[in-house]
C-alpha positions in Angstrom: 2.0 -9.0 -47.4 -0.3 -11.3 -45.4 2.5 -12.0 -43.0 3.1 -8.2 -42.4 -0.7 -7.8 -41.7 -0.7 -10.6 -39.2 2.4 -9.4 -37.5 0.9 -5.9 -37.2 -2.3 -7.3 -35.8 -0.4 -9.4 -33.4 1.6 -6.3 -32.3 -1.6 -4.4 -31.8 -3.2 -7.2 -29.7 0.0 -7.6 -27.6 0.1 -3.8 -27.0 -3.6 -3.8 -26.0 -3.1 -6.7 -23.6 0.0 -5.0 -22.0 -1.9 -1.8 -21.7 -4.6 -3.5 -19.6 -2.3 -5.8 -17.6 0.2 -3.0 -16.7 -1.4 -2.2 -13.2 -1.1 -5.9 -12.2 2.5 -5.9 -13.4 3.1 -2.8 -11.2 1.5 -4.5 -8.2 3.8 -7.6 -8.5 6.8 -5.4 -9.1 6.1 -3.6 -5.9 5.8 -6.9 -4.0 9.0 -8.1 -5.6 10.9 -4.9 -4.8 9.7 -4.9 -1.2 10.8 -8.5 -0.7 14.2 -7.6 -2.1 14.4 -4.5 0.0 15.0 -2.5 -3.2 14.4 1.1 -2.2 15.3 2.5 -5.5 12.7 0.3 -7.3 10.1 1.1 -4.7 10.8 4.9 -5.3 10.0 4.4 -9.0 6.7 2.4 -8.3 5.3 4.2 -5.2 4.4 7.9 -4.9 5.3 8.1 -1.2 3.9 11.6 -0.5 0.5 10.6 -2.0 0.4 7.3 -0.2 1.5 8.9 3.1 -1.3 11.5 2.7 -3.8 8.6 2.0 -2.8 6.7 5.2 -2.9 9.7 7.6 -6.7 10.1 7.9 -7.1 6.3 8.1 -4.8 6.1 11.1 -6.3 9.1 12.9 -9.9 7.6 12.7 -11.4 10.7 11.1 -13.8 9.3 8.5 -14.7 12.7 7.2 -11.1 13.3 6.1 -10.9 9.9 4.3 -12.8 11.2 1.3 -10.6 12.5 -1.5 -10.0 16.3 -1.3 -11.7 18.4 -3.9 -9.5 19.4 -6.8 -8.2 23.0 -6.7 -9.2 23.5 -10.3 -12.7 22.1 -9.9 -13.5 23.7 -6.5 -10.8 26.1 -5.3 -12.9 27.3 -2.3 -13.7 23.7 -1.2 -10.0 22.7 -1.6 -8.8 25.7 0.6 -11.6 25.1 3.2 -10.6 21.4 3.4 -7.0 22.4 4.2 -8.1 24.6 7.1 -10.7 22.1 8.4 -8.2 19.3 8.6 -5.8 21.1 10.8 -2.6 19.4 12.0 -2.6 15.7 11.5 -2.0 14.0 14.8 -1.9 10.3 15.5 0.1 7.3 14.4 3.0 7.8 11.9 2.0 6.6 8.4 5.7 5.9 7.7 5.4 2.6 9.6 3.5 1.3 6.6 6.0 2.6 4.1 9.0 0.4 5.0 9.8 -2.2 2.3 8.8 -5.0 4.8 5.5 -3.3 5.6 4.7 -2.7 1.9 5.4 -6.3 1.2 3.1 -7.3 4.0 0.4 -5.0 2.7 0.6 -6.7 -0.7 0.0 -10.0 1.0 -3.2 -8.7 2.7 -1.7 -8.3 6.3 -3.7 -5.0 6.5 -3.1 -3.0 9.6 -0.8 -5.7 11.0 1.7 -4.8 8.3 3.0 -1.9 10.5 4.6 -4.5 12.8 6.5 -6.3 10.0 10.3 -5.5 10.3 11.6 -8.1 7.8 10.5 -9.5 4.5 8.3 -12.6 4.9 10.0 -15.8 3.8 7.8 -18.4 2.2 4.8 -16.2 2.7 1.4 -16.6 1.4 1.2 -14.6 -1.9 -2.5 -13.8 -2.7 -3.4 -12.7 -6.1 -4.9 -9.2 -6.3 -8.4 -8.8 -7.6 -9.2 -5.8 -9.8 -12.1 -3.8 -8.4 -11.9 -0.7 -10.6 -10.1 0.0 -13.9 -10.2 3.2 -16.0 -7.7 4.6 -18.6 -5.7 6.5 -15.9 -6.6 4.8 -12.6 -6.9 1.2 -11.3 -7.7 -0.3 -7.9 -6.8 -3.8 -6.8 -7.7 -5.5 -3.5 -6.0 -8.2 -1.6 -8.0 -10.2 1.0 -6.7 -11.9 4.1 -8.0 -15.2 5.5 -10.6 -13.3 7.6 -12.0 -11.4 4.5 -10.4 -8.0 5.3 -9.5 -6.0 2.2 -6.5 -3.9 1.6 -7.0 -1.8 -1.6 -4.3 -0.4 -3.7 -4.9 2.5 -6.1 -2.5 3.0 -9.1 -2.3 6.0 -11.4 -1.0 6.0 -14.9 2.2 7.9 -15.5 3.0 6.7 -19.0 1.5 4.4 -21.6 2.6 1.2 -19.6 3.8 2.8 -16.4 1.7 2.9 -13.2 2.5 4.2 -9.7 0.9 3.4 -6.4 -0.8 6.6 -5.1 -3.2 5.3 -2.4 -3.5 2.4 0.1 -6.8 1.7 1.7 -6.4 -0.2 4.9 -9.1 -2.5 6.3 -11.5 -1.0 8.9 -10.4 -1.1 12.5 -7.5 0.1 14.6 -3.9 -0.7 14.1 -2.7 -3.2 16.6 -0.5 -1.9 19.4 3.1 -3.0 19.4 3.7 -5.0 22.6 6.4 -3.5 24.8 9.4 -5.5 25.6 9.0 -7.2 29.0 12.2 -7.4 31.0 13.0 -10.9 32.4 11.8 -11.5 36.0 14.8 -12.2 38.3 14.8 -15.6 39.9 14.7 -16.0 43.6 17.3 -18.4 45.0 16.7 -20.5 48.1 19.0 -18.3 50.2 16.8 -15.3 49.5 19.2 -13.7 47.1 18.1 -12.8 43.6 19.9 -14.0 40.6 19.8 -13.0 36.9 
């Protein structure tokens, strides 16, 4: 009987530890799926419409629209007013941050530079995320780059041990512009003719 009690206690402790560590497991699962270019795994781990919606106001530079919208159940008038005040979203496309390569770069703290990533980083620096908020249904983790800029990931519980990424908070600043391709300058030969 003592063995059964110890096994039961061990199972409860293991379940509690798993319950609290699940957002961290989800973070590393996202990094792993992004590195493997596994779109199906990322679709299970990332709520793309919610993350896209969280990125739009950050890319347009409108700080008022970065606050979370009021819930329709708690403030129906405020929620409807917010929809009309926002108007059409113009500006950079948030989808550049939602490719597997960009998501992998975000998990490594590349922040706004992640939009330029086109392939998974090989032998990249793999920083450990730091929890900044944890509740029963929501958790936030941050990753810092070498300069101290923070990228914040918000996860929401979808099951006892299942979490999905619902928000990405980019570091302050503007996204770097992608440099246009420069055509090669033709060489000038001694005879005055140009060559390629």
